[in-house]
N, C-alpha and C positions, 0 to 999 in steps of 0.2 A: 547106379542106374535106377534102382528102386526109389532112392531119395529124390532123384531128379523127376521121376514120374509123379511121385507124391506131391512135390512142389508145384509142378505144372497143373496137376489136378486141382489142388487147392486154389491156385491162382485163377484158373478158369472158372471154378465154382464161385469164387468171390466175384469175379466179373459179372457172371450171370445173376448173382444175388446182390449186385450193386455195391460191393464192398471195396474193390480195388481195381485199378486198371494199369498197374505198373509191371505186369508180367504177361507174357503171351503163351498160348498153348503150344506144346511141342511134345511129340511122342514118336517112337520108332514104328516102322510098318508092322513089326511083330506084335507090338502092344496093341495097335489098332485092330489087327486081326483077332487078337484075343478078346478084346472088348466087343467087337462085332459079333463073335460067336456067343459071347455071354448075353448079348442083347436079345438073342433069339429066344431066350428062356424068360417068360414074363416074370417068374419069381426071382430072377437074378438081375432086375433092372437097377442099375446104380447110376450115380452122377457121372462116373467115368464113361459108362456105356451111352448115356444121353449125349455127352460131349462128343464122343466118337461118332455117334450117329449124325449129330448136327454138322460136324466138320465134313462128313462124307456126303451130306444132303443139305448143302447151304440154301438151295432153293426153297426147302421146307421152312427153314428159319426165316427167310425173307418173306414168304407168304404168310407165315404165322404172325410175324410182327405187324405186317401191314393190315391183316384182317382182325387181329385180336387186341393189339396194344394201341391205346389212344395216344395221340401226340402229346397230350399233357403229361402222361406218365413218362414218356421218353424225355420230355423237358425236365421233369423232376429228377430222372436218372442223371441227366447231364449236369444238373445243378449240384447234385450230391458228389459228383466225381471231383476229387482234389486235383488242383493244377500245380505243375512243377515247371520251373523255368529250365529250359534245355541249355545244353552247352552251345556256345556261339558257333561251333563248327557243324551243328546239326541243323538240317532244314526244317522248316515248319511243316506241319501236317494240316491238311484241309479239314480234318475231323476234330480238331481241337478247339477248345473255347478260347476267345481272345482276351488278352489283358491289355487295356488301353492306357497308355502313358498319360499322365496328367500334365507333363511339362513339354512334351513334344508330340508331333503328329505321328506317333509310333505305336505299334501294336505287336506284342510278343505272343507267339503261339508255340506251344511245345507238345510233343507226344513222344514218350520214350517207352521202350519195351525191355524188360529184364529177362535174361536167360537164366538157366539153372546155375551156371557158374558165376553169376553176378555180373556179367558183361552186358552192356547195352546193345540192343539190336535195332536196326532201322525198322520203321513201321511196315516197310514193304515186305520184310521177311515174315511178319506175323500175318500179313494178308493171305498167305498160303493157307492158313487155317480157317479164316473167315472169308466168305466169298465177296468179291468186289460188288456184286449186286446188292447183297445185304448191307454192305458199308454205304453204298449210295442211298439206299432206302433210309438208313438211319440218318445220313447226312441231310437228306431232303426234309425229313420230319424235324430234325434239329434246327435246320435253317428256317423252316416255317415258324417254329416256336421262337427262334431267335428274332426273326423279322417282326413277329407280333410284339415281342418285348421291346425291340429296338424302335418300332414304330410308336409305341406308347411313350417311350423316353424321348424320341425325336419330336413327337407332337408337343410334349411339354416344353422342350427346348425351343421349338419354333414359336410357340405361343409367348415365350418370354423374350426371345430374340428374333424380332421380325425383320431384321435387315436381310437383304439378299445374300450377302456374304456369309452371315451366320447360318442361314438356312442351308446353303450349299455346303458349308463346312460340316454341319451335323449329318447331312445326307451322306457325304463321302466318308465320314468316320464310320457310319454304319456299313457302308459297302466294303470298306477296308477289312472289317471283321469277317465279312462273308467270304472274301477271296484270300483270307489268311495272309494279308500284307503286314509287313512289320512297320509300315508307316506310309504317309502320303504327303504330297505337296499340292496346295491349291493355289491356282493363279486366276485372278479376276481380270476381265477385259474392262478397260476404262471407257469413258464416254466417247472418246474419239474413234474407238474400234481399231486403233493402230498399235496400241501398246497394252501390256498386261502388268499386273502388280502381284507380288507374292502376298498371300494372306496367311496370317498366323492366329492361333487362338488367343494369344496374349494381346493382340491389337485387332479389334473388330471394326476399326474405322476403315471403310473401303478406300477412301481417298488417300489415306495416309498409311496404307498397309505396307508399302515398300517405297524407299526413297528413290530407287533406280528403276525406271520403266524397262520392261522387257519387250523387245520388238517382235511383232507378229510377222515372221518371215522365215524362209528356209535358209540353211547355212549357218545356224548358230546353235542354240540349245534345243533339247527335245521338245520342251513346252512350246517354244516359238514355232517349231515346224508343225506340230500337231494342230496348233491354232490356225496356222496358215493353210494346211491341207484339209483340216477337219476330219482326219482319219485316225483310227486307233493304231498305236505303235506298241509292239511287244519286243523287248530286248532281253535275250537269254544270257548274253555275256557282255558286260559293260566294257571289256577290253577290245571288243571288235565293233566299233561304231561306224555307222555310215557317214563317211567324211563329207559327202555332198549335202546331206540332209541336216544332220545335227552333229557336227564335229565336236562341239563343246560339251556334249553329253548333258548331264543334269545341271540345271541352273544353280541348285543348292548342292554344292560339292560334298560327297561322302564316299571315301574309299572303300567302306564296308559294303556298299550297295552292289549286289551281284545281278539282280534281275529287276526290270522296270516294265510297267504296263501303263501307258498314258492314254487317257480318253479325252476327247472334246466334250464339253457340256453344252448342249444345244437346247434352246427352249422350244416349246411346241410351235412357235411362230417361225422357227428357223434361225433365230439370232444366236450367235455365239456368246455364251455367258462366261465361260472360263475353261481352264484345263485342269485335270487332276492327274497326278502321277502317283501310282501305287508302286511301292518298291519292297524288295526283300533283301535283307542284309545277311552276309556270310551263309548263303544258302546255295546248294547245288541244284535246287528244284526251281526251274523257271516258271513263269506264268504260262499257263496252257491256253489252248483255244476254249476249253471249258470255262476257265477262269474269266476269259474275255466275255464269253456268252453270259456267264453268271452275273458279271458286273453290269453288263448292259441290261440284263433282265432286272437286276436290282434297281438300277437307275430308273427304269421305266416304272416298276412297281412302287418303289418308295416315293418317286416324284408324284406319281398318280395319287397314291394314298395320302401322302402328306399334303398335297395341294387340295385334295378333297376335304381333308380335315380343316385346312385353312379356309377353303371356300365355305364349308359348313359354319365355321366360327364367324367368318365375315358376314355370312347370310344372317346368322342370328343377331350379330351386331347391327346389321342394316335394318332388320326388322324392329329391333329395339329403338333405333334412331328414328325410324318412320313412326313408330308408336309414340315416342316422345314428341316428335314434331306435331303429330295430330293432337296430342294432349295440350301442347303449348298453344296451338292455334285455337283449339276449342275453349280453353280456359281464359286466355288473355283477350280473345275477341269479344267475350260476353262477360265482362266484370260487372254483372248486374248487382250482385250483393254478395256478402260473405257466405250466405247459405247456399247460393247457386254454385259458388266455387267449391264448397265442401262436398256438395252432391257429386260434382264432376270428379273431384279427386278420389272419392270413395269408389265411384263407378269404374274409373280407369284403373285404380289399384287392384280392384277385384279381378278385372280382365287380365291385368299384367301377370299375376301369379296364379290364375285359375282358382281363385278362392270362392267359397260359397257365400260368405258374408264379409263385409268390411265395415269398420267403425273408425270414426275420426274424433279424437278427444283434443280439445283446445286447452291451452294452459292459461289459467287465470292467475297472473302473477300477484294480483292484489290480495286475493284470498288464499293463495297457495292451494288451489284446487284444480282438478281436471273436470271439464264439463263437455257434454255432447248434446246438442239440440237435435241434430240429425244423426240417428244412431244406427239404424238397420236398413240396408237397401238390398237385402237378399232376394227380394221378389222382383221379377222382370218388369212388372208394371211400374215400379218406382225407380227404375233405371233412368239416370239423368238424360241419356240419349233419346229416351222416348217420353220423357216427362214434359208435361205442359208448363212446368214452372219456368223453364228457359224461354219458351215461346211466348207465354203471356206476361212474362217479366214482372213488372211492378205489382200488379194486382195479385198474381199467384204467389209471388215471393212474400208479399205482406200476409196473405192468408196462411202460407206455410210457416212463416216465422211465428205467427200467433200460436199455431198449434204446437210448434216445436218448443216455444217458451214454456208451455204448460207441461210438456213431457221431458223437460231438460233433466238429464242425469248428471249429478255432481258427486264427487268423492274426493277425499284428501289426496294430495299429490304423492304422498309416500305410501299409498295403499295399492296393492295389486300389481300385476305385471305392467300395465300401462303407467302406473305411478313410478315403478322402478325405472322404466325406460325414460320417462320424463325427468326423473331426478338425476340419473347417471348419464343419459345421452347414449347408452349402449343398446345394441340390437339384441333381441331375444328370439330364438327359434325353438319352440317347444313342441315336442312330438305328442306328449300326453299332458294336456293342460291341468287335469284334476290331480295328477301326481306331483305337480309343482306347488310348493307351499306358498309361493307368491301369488298364485292365481286367486283372484277375487271372485267368488261364486255369486256375489250379490247381483251382479249384472245379469247373469244367466237366470237367476231367480226372478228378477224383474221382467226380463224379456221372454222367459219361457223357452229359451234356446239352449241346446247342449253344445258346449265348446269342446272340441277334441284336439286338433292341431292348431297351432297359433304362431303367427309371425308378427312381431311387434317392433316397429322402427320409429325413431324420432324424426320429426321435421324441424329443421333448424334454419335460422336466418341470422347472419352476422354472429355466429357462434353461440346463439341462445336457442334453447328448445322452445318452440312456440306451439307445438302440437305433437300428437302421437297417433299413428295409424296402426290399426290392428287388422290383419287379414286372418280370417277364421275359417278353419276346416277346408284344407285344400281338397279338391274334388278327386284327385288321383294320387293318393299317398300323402306324404308329408312335404313340408316346404324344404327346398334344397338351398344349397349355397348359391346356385345360379339365381334363384328367386331373390335372395338377399342382395346380390350384386346388382340385379336389374332394378330392384326397388330403391337401392341406395342412390342410383342416378335419378330415378323418378322423383325421389324425395326432394332433390334440389329444386326442381321445377314446382313442386308442391309448395315449398317454402316461399319461393318468389311469388307464386300466384296468391297465396294467403296474405303475404305482406302487402302486395298491391291491392288486393281486395279490401284489406283493412284500411289502407290509405284512401281508397275510393269511398269507403263508408264514411270516413272522417270528412272527406271533401264534400260528400253529399249532405252530411249533417251541417257542415259549415255553410253550404249553399242555402239550406233551408233556414238556418239562423239569419243569414244575410237577407234572405227573402222577407223574413218576418221583420227584420230591422228596417228594410227599405219600405215595407208597408207602413210601419209606424212613422218613419220619417216623412214618407209621402203624405201621410194623413196630416202631420203637423206642418209640412212645407207647402201643401196645397191650399188653395184659397178656401176659406170657410163659407158655409152657407150664408152667414150674415153678410160677408163681403160681397158675395154674388147677389144677394137680394138688394143690397144697397146700390150696387152697380146697375141693377136692372131699372132703378128709378130714373136713371139718366136717359135722356132722349138722344138717339144717334142723329147727329146733324146731317142734313142732306148736302150741305156744301160748307167747306171751311175756307174762308178767303186766304189767299196768298200761300196756302199750304204747299203748292207745287213749285214755289219759287226757291231758287238757291239762297236768296237773301233771308228767307224765313228763319227765325230763331226758335228752335224747339225748346230752348231753355225758358222761353217766355210762357210756355203752357204750364198750368198748375198741375200738381202731382195727381190730383183726383181725376183730371180731365185727360191725362196722357193715355190711359187705357181706351177711352172713347176715340181718341185720335188714331190709336193703333188699329182699332176695329174698323174705323172708317177707311184707313189706307189699305188694310188687308182686303176688305171687300171690294174696294175700288180696283185693285189689281186682279183679284180673282174673277170679277165680273167682266173682264176683258174677253173672256171666253164664255159664251152662253151656256156651255155644258156645266159651268160651275155655279150657276144661279142657285140651285137647291142642293149643292154638293156639300156645303159646310153647315154644320149645326150651330145656331147662334149661341145657345147655352154653352156648348163645348168651347166655342171661340172665346166667350167671355171668361170662362173658368181658366182656359189656357193662358190668356193674357194676364189675368190676375195672379196666376201661379208663377209665371215667369217673373213678374214684378217682385213677388215675394221671395224668389230664390236669388235675387241680387243682394249682396251684402252691403252693409252700411259703411262703405269705404269712401274716401274723399272724391275720387274721380270715376273709377270703373264701377259705376253703380247703375241703377235703373235709368237715371237721367241720361247718362252717356249712351246706354243701349237705345233709348228712345231717339236720341239725336242721330245715331248712326242709321237706325231704321228709316227715319225721315229723309236722310241724305240719299239712301239708295232709292227710296220712293221718288224723290225729285229727279234722279238720274233716269229712272225708268220712264217717268211721265214726260220729261223734257227732251229726251233724245230720240233719234230715229234708229233705234236698235233693232236687233233681230232675235231677241230672247223670246222663247215661248211663254205662255201664261204660267205654266208650272215652273219654269226657270225663274220667272219674276217672283213667284211665291217663295221659291227656295231662297232666293237672294234676300227677300224681305225677312223671312223667318230666321235665316242665318244671322242677319244683322241684329235682330231683336234679341237673339240668344247667344251672340258671339262672345260675351263675357260673363256668362252665368257662373255664379259662385266664385267670382274673382276675389282673391284675398288681398289685393292691393300690392302684390309683389310680382316682380318680373320672373321670366323663366330662368334666367341666370341665378337669381337668388334661390329659387326652388331647388336647383341642382347643388349649389354651394352649401346650402343648409341641410342637404341630404333629407329632404322632405319625403313623405310617403308617396305623394303624387309623382315626384321625380323617379322613384323606384318603379312605379307602374308605367309611366310614359317617359321614355328616354329622350325623345325629341318632341318639340312643340308641346311641352308639358302642359301648360295652362290651356292652350287651344284644344288639345285632345280631351282634357277634363271638361271644358265648356260643352263640347259636342256630346260627351257621355251624359252630362246633366240634361241636355236637350232630349236625348233619346229616353232617358229615365222618365221625364215628364210626359213625353208622347206615348210611352208604354202604359201609362195609367189610363184605365178605361174611359173615364169621363173627361179626359184631357187630350185624347188623341184626335186632333183636328183633321187628320188624314184617314180616319177610319173607313170612309166610304171609297177610298182609292182601291184599285185592283192591286194584288200583291206585286205585280211588276211595276206599276206606277209608284207604289209606296216605297219599294226598294230603290227606285231611281231617285225619288224625292229625298230620301235619307242620304244617298250617295252625294247628291248635289249640295245638300246642306252641310255635310261633312267637309266637302271640298272648299266651300265658301268660308266656313269657320276657321279651318286650318290656314287659309290664305291670309288671315289677319296677322299671322306670325311674320314680323318684318324680315326674319331670316329667309323665309320663302319668297318674300317680295324681292329681295336683293338677288335671289337665284333666278326668278322667273322674268323679271323685267328685261334683262338683256335678250332673252329668247324672243319675247314679243317685239322688242324694239328692232331686232334684225328682220323679223318677219315683215313688219310694217315698212322698214326702209327698203326692203327688196320687193315691195308691192305684191307680197304673196298672201296677205291676210284674206281669209275667206270665212264668212260666218258659218258656212256649212261644214267646215272642218272642226271636228270635235275638240281637237287639241287647241286650236285657236280660240274656240268658244270658251273653253275652261280657263285659258289664260286671261281673257277679257273679264270673265266673271271674277277671277281672283284679283285683278287690277281694280275692278269696280269696288270690291270689298275694302281694299286698302284706301281708296279715295274716300269712301264713306266713313271709314274709321278715323280718318284725319280731318273730318269735316270742320272741326273748330278752327283749323288753320286758315280757312277761306271765308269765315264769317266776318261780320263787322268788327272793327277794331276793339270796341268795348267788350263785345262777346269773346273775342279771341283772347284779350288780355285777362279777362275774368277767368276763363277756362285754364289758361296757362298757370295762373296762381294756384288754382285748385289742384291741377295735376302735379305741380311742383311740391305741394304740401304732401301728396302721397309719396312722391319720390324721396322727400326728406325723411319721412317716417321710416321708409325702408333703409335709408342711409343710417339713421339713428339706431335701428335694430342691428344692422351689420356691425356698427361700431361696438355695440354691447357684446356681440359675438366675437369680437376681435378681428373682424374683417374690414379691410379698408374699402370704403364705397367709391364708386365712380364720382368724378368731380360734379357731374350733373345731379347727383343725389346727396352731395355733401352740403349740409346746411350751412356750414361755415363759409362756403363759396357761393352763397345765394346772390351776391352782388354780380356774379358773372352770368346771370339769367339772360340779359339781352344778347350777349355774344353767343350763348348756347342756343338760343332760339334762332338766331341767324343761321348758325351751322345746321340746325335741324331742318329748317325750311329749305335751305339750299340743297342738302344732301338727300332728303327724303320726299318732302312735299312737292317741290317744283318738278323733279323728275317724274313723279307719279302723275301729276296733273298735265304735264306737257305731253306725256305719252297717251293718256286717255283722250285728250283733245284731238289727237291725230286720228283716233278711231271713232270717237263720238264728239264731233265738233261743238255740239250744243252744250257741252260741259265747260266751255270757255270761262263762264263766271267763276268756276272753281279756281282755275289758273290765275285769273285776274285778282280774285280776292286774296289768294296766297301771296301774289307778288306785292299787293298793296300792304299786306301785313308785314312782309319781309322788309319793305321800305321803312315802315314804322319802327320795326325792331332794329334795323340798321341805324336809324337816326338815334335811337336810345343808346345803342352800342357806341356810336361815334361820340355822343355827348359824354357818355361815361368815360370813354377813352380820353377825350379832351380834358375832362375834369380831373382824371387821374394824372394826366401829363402836367396840368397846371399845378396840381397839388404837389407832385414830385418836384417841379421846378421851384415852387415856393419853399419847399423844405430844404432844397439844396442851397437857395439864396440865403435863407436864414442861418443855415449852418456855416456858410462862408462869412456872413456878417459877424456871427458869434465868434468865429475863429479869428477874424481881424481884430475884433475888440479885445480879445485875449492876448494876441501877439503885440498890440500897439505899445503897451508900457515897456515891453522888452526892447523895442526898437528905439524908443526915446531914451 
């Protein structure tokens, strides 16, 4: 007996001193009386007397623990207690710590009590010695500490596994430990809300969690019934199931399961998310109402706290996204210069991690150095958001850049923390900068600023480090891992911004270079003062005979007199409106005309003479017909004709594309026509050559639009496209001069008619011009042959004898359709049609003569061959 008392005393003492929990206190009433009597003497207080007193006054122990023992201490006690797996026949205890299985949704909990004779006793026997109230208090404190620990673990799991199924799985795993369940089954409701699927930790794919769907209805398994009724079900004995509600029992069959508690998982909006079944195996202890209440409370608490953590995490993420969006908008909307982007990056970097200063070092790959023109923006007045640099743009940027160049800090790429980051591409987070041997104190010595904490990160583009950002001296402590993660995302945008700013700087430099080149070329391509002075010596005639006639030959005008004729025709058209009497500057008109002449190349046909002839043709159309063009439209037509082949290279659009010329890469359609218009604009943009400088901006814009339309209309591809449209309008008697679309079609048709003017001139003029244009075609054909390209038959010099036939086809397919249509709109242009028909007749005669000659020659060759054959065969016959 004494031995048994001693064993019990030692065991209880060890329990109170946190050594062992495998024995329970037990003593006889006599012993307790003896100890109680001994307690009354202060000098005889022993461990036994204290234990006896606590067993008789459990409310004191309860009060003492609640008032004097911190929950962290109890958590430490419970952590130190060793765990032992109980016999399968013993029930779990709600006061034990859980052991979670890694391969199944199972949790083993054990509590055993040893008696003096070595036999195990149920925990309910030992509860006679420790009050139920004290046990509950301990349980509450332990559960609170467990929940805190579980919540931390759960939050980490949730942050790593953000799927709905995984969140629910982790939540229920935590709840299972709280209600001392040996395991649980989790069922998820599918999108149809009519079936569920079993979820397992090995397969976190919600859609493929189970191959067989479980119906949500009564009369099958427990999970299906709970999902159907949305009520909690507790089953104490699996052998007595409700045959109406859930005759099949558990969906996952297990003969060892003795008790089940199934809960519906319902979201805050009232939607059913799933069902969880907690179960105990080989246990005589069923789930109680307290277990049900505790699980529901845990669901509420853990759901609330977990979703709060998720909400907090998502809120932080959203704030970072909003911040990055603001950064992106601010940086990319104002790519003024590299310096402006640097200022913004440093300003936003400082705000992102709450740093006192920020520095941006750029990598100079040529010299292997790091440099910083804009180094310190720690003062608010230099904050980019308040800086006048962005607002005043070019002027301020230029001034700032000059000052920055003087204060530029450079050091080798392998020196200092920034050099280390630039070389390795790794991030450095340093709490004490001066204790780090890599820290370069030279910068502090130059700037007079003391660096304490430092976060240094690389800015990369396409895998290469292009810069390094240093955030210096965090205002509230030191830089954290969260700061690193936030800036890592921010650095991607910084890299893109710096890369685009660098490209912008290159483009701007290229534009400046092009501007200088254009100025140089314009100087050499513009008429000289000597040319202008010589031109001034000519007197502008008051009248030029026959100039308004269709039969007039512009090729008869000398080259020196052509500019005078252009000036005469232009002023004649402009003065149709009195408002234009003093609107055009004579010197500007003279210089413009001479410059246009100078910008035509010395090619056989598409040269200055051709431009002059086309301009005269449109002048004749305007003067001879009863049109409804406005004065400005007439001027636009005339200027367009004069400039419609500027800088023509003597090659067709098809050739420019096939030869992969630079112009073809710039203009994919109407290649040469677009280039001609661009050259026209280039001339007009020169100050002393802009003949429309006195126009209002609106009139000037409209004038350029109409010139552009007219020049592009000289592309025969557009003629073939637009002619049927206008023809249908005319045939349907729908043509209206006030209709803008109809007007533009007529202007385009007039340009084509003028461009083909040589086809209706006198036969001698026509034939002379055809020989010239054919020489240009043949030159292109020769060039194509040198490039290994087979030219069209029209441009093949070896087929020059087919010229009459080609001209017949050309006039029939292009010239006559054009002139026949324009006559229907402007009847006074009939001389154009008549002249083209006359020339067609002449070409047809030549073609017929050539055909007859070829036929006769072929016949003669055949006769001679027959004669030769007969003479050869005659001896044989004789």
